[in-house]
N, C-alpha and C positions, 0 to 999 in steps of 0.2 A: 451530722454528728456534733454535739456540743463539747466544747473543751472542758478539761476538769480543772479545778481550783489548784490542785496539787501543782500541775504544770504551770499555771500562771504564778503561783508562789515561787516555783523554782525560778522562772525567768525575772522575777522581780528581785529576788535575792542576788541573782547574777548582775542585775543593774543596779544594786543598792549603793555602789560607790557614786552614783549620780545623783546629785541633788536635782529635784525637778521631775522625777519620773512619777508619772501617775496612770490610771487606767479607769476605763468604764466598762462595765458588763454591757453587751449588745447582743441580743437574741441568741444567748448561749455562748458567745464567744467574747473576747476582751480586746477593746482599742487600747493601745499604748501610746502615751503623751510624754513628751520631753520638752520642758518649758512651754507647755500649753499647744504645742504642734504634734501632729499625729505622726508617729515614725512608722508605725506597723500595728501588728496585733497578733493575738493568739487565736488561731483557726484550726479546729480540728487537732488540736495540740500539736501545732506546728507554729513556729515564731517565724512570721513573715514581715519583711519591711519593705518600704516604699522603693521604688527605683528611682535612685538619684545618681548622680555622678560619683559621689563618694562610695555609696554602697556597690556600685559596679565595679569601682577600682579596688575596693577591699576584699570584694568577693567575685573575681572574674570568672570562677567556675559554677557559680550559684545557679541553680534551676529557678525558672519562672513558674509560679503556681498561681492558680486562681482560688482567692480565699473563700468566695462563694459564688454561687451563679450570678452572672452579670456584672461582676467586679472586674476592675482592670488587674492584670498580673501583677504580682509582687514577687519579691525575691526572698528565697527560702534560706534562712539561716542554719548552716549545718554546724557550725562550731559554737554550739550552745554552751558547751562545757568551759569555753575560755572567757573568763569573767573580763580580763583586760582587754580582749579583743572586741567583746561586746560593748563595753563602755566606750571604747575608742570608735566604734562602728557608729554608735548612736551620737556621739559627741561630733562627729564629723559631719553627719548628715543634717543636723539642726539648721546650720545658716541656710542650707539649700531648700527647706520645706517652706511652704506658704504660711503666712500669719493667717490664723483662723479668721474667718468673716464674723462681723458682729452680729448677735441675733437681734431681730427688729422687736 
């Protein structure tokens, strides 16, 4: 099931206090970037983030969900209505994420 643009717009609005948030559509879903690094995505109208030390610490009870078949489990963000929390979460995850590889 593809994600809706309305849900993407809601998440982007929640993250609008952060400079450097971008997204790319990918097979009916949306990959979310912060400062050029992948932090997570919108999958089946769920906001999932990468499993990092900060994301686990800030969301100790978060469930692991598979974004699509064959993918690594990601953490489900339940506090989607809390703008300050979301921005803090993404900001804290950024230093722990790998720098994207350069395309040849």
